[in-house]
N, C-alpha and C positions, 0 to 999 in steps of 0.2 A: 382763121379768118375764114370767112367764106369764098367762095369761089371768086367771087366778086371783090375778094380784097378788102369789104367793109365788114367790120364788127359785127356781131348779131345784138339787135337790142331787146332787154328784156326790163320790164317795168313790174315790182312787186306788188302783191295783194295790198299793202300798206300806202305805196306810192300811190296807186289806182284810185283810193280811199280818196287821198290827200288832193290829187287832181279832181275827182270828181265835186268836190267840195267848192273850186275854185268859181270865180265869178267867169260866165264865159271870156271877156274879155284877156282877162289873165291866164286863163284854160290855153287859149291859142296862145299867147305869147311862150308860156311855159313849155306848152306841147314842141312850138315850133324847135326851139332852142334844144328838147331832148332827142327831137328826130333828127339834129345836125350830129348829137354826138357820135354816132357811128362814123360817120365822115372823118370828123376830129375829134377825138377825144379828151384831146388837152387843148381846149381852145384858150387864146389869150388871155382871159379873165379866170382859168380856173386855178385853184391852190389844192394841195394836199392839205386833208385834215391833220393836224399834230395830234402825235400819240396813237393814230391809226394807220394802219401800214396799207397801201391801196386803197384809199378809200379819199374821194374828193370830192372838192363843192365847186359850183359853178352858179352864177347869180344870173337871174332875169327878171330884169325889171323890180320889182319889190321882193320878190319870191328866190328862195335857195333852192337848188337841186343837190342832191347827195347822191351819189354813185360810185359802184367802183370797176374797176376795168381790169378783166382779167386775159388769157392769152386769146379766146375766142369769142368774148362779147361784153358788153356793157349792160350793167345792171342798175338801175335807178332804183334807190328802195327809200327815198324820204324825198318830199317836197313841201318847205314853208316858208313863212315870211321871212323875209332878213331880220327885222327888228326883234325877232319873237325868238328866244333863245328854246322853243318848245321842240324847234326841227333837229337840236343835238340832243334830247333826252333819248334814254334808253337806247344807246348805238351799241 
């Protein structure tokens, strides 16, 4: 943890690419959720992915945010549509 008690936030290159491709309205909605993760890495609607230790998902509107939690950081590595299994490919 950092001095402020918050975890660092990392967004991988692939997640940044996913975010850049979003419509501005959805980008704002998803980024708001992502920016809240360091304060609360396990929000009410989070779930651990079955078969993946330390990998979580949280929904933001039509989109799903996949991330890991370590001792010092939250790492967002994929953002994709909830109704599209593509978000889970190549985990």
